[in-house]
N, C-alpha and C positions, 0 to 999 in steps of 0.2 A: 698503803693506801695513798691516793693522790687526788687532788682537785684538778679538773681539766677545763680548758677553755675551748669552746667549739665555735667556729665561724658559722653564723646563722644562714649564710647564703650557700656555702659549699658543704656544710656539715663536717668539715675536716677539723681534727684536733689541732689547735694552733699553739697550745701551751700546756705543760704538765707541771704541777707543783706537788712534790712529795710532802706529805704531812708528818711523816714519822710515826704514824699510828697504824693500828690494824683495823681493817674494815669490819663490817660494811660501813660506808659513809652514805647515809641516805639523803642528805640535803646540803645545799650550799646557799647561804643567805648573804646578800650584798647589803651593806649599810646604805642609808639614804644618800650619803655624800660620795658613794662609789669608791671610797678610799680603803675600805676594809671589807673582807668577806669572812664568813665563819662556816666551817665544815665540821660535822661531827665525826668522831672516830669511835664508833660504838664499842668495839672490842677492847679499846684502850682507855675508855672512860674519860675522854677529854674532847673539847672543841678546839680546833686549830684556828688561829687568827691569821688570815692570809692577806698580803698586799697584792691585789690583783694586777697592778701595773708592773711592779718589780718581779712578780712571780715567785714570791718566797713567803715562808711562814715567819711571822713576826712575833708570835706568842702563842700561848695556849692557856685554856681555862680548864682546870680540873673539875669534873662534874660528878663523879660517882658513877654508878652502874648505868650503862647504856643511854648516853645523852641523845 
């Protein structure tokens, strides 16, 4: 599963960030300071912490079944 960045003007995928988890990933939430994002990996039972600028996973939060 991966988080993707989409250009809102062209609708082209501009960045892909592998999360290391199995999907589905239903949501991506951006922190108010825009420095961290969070994407669920439902089949892997964790939420990946993503640095949207660097385009990499910086951590993960184990959640239990189907976050």
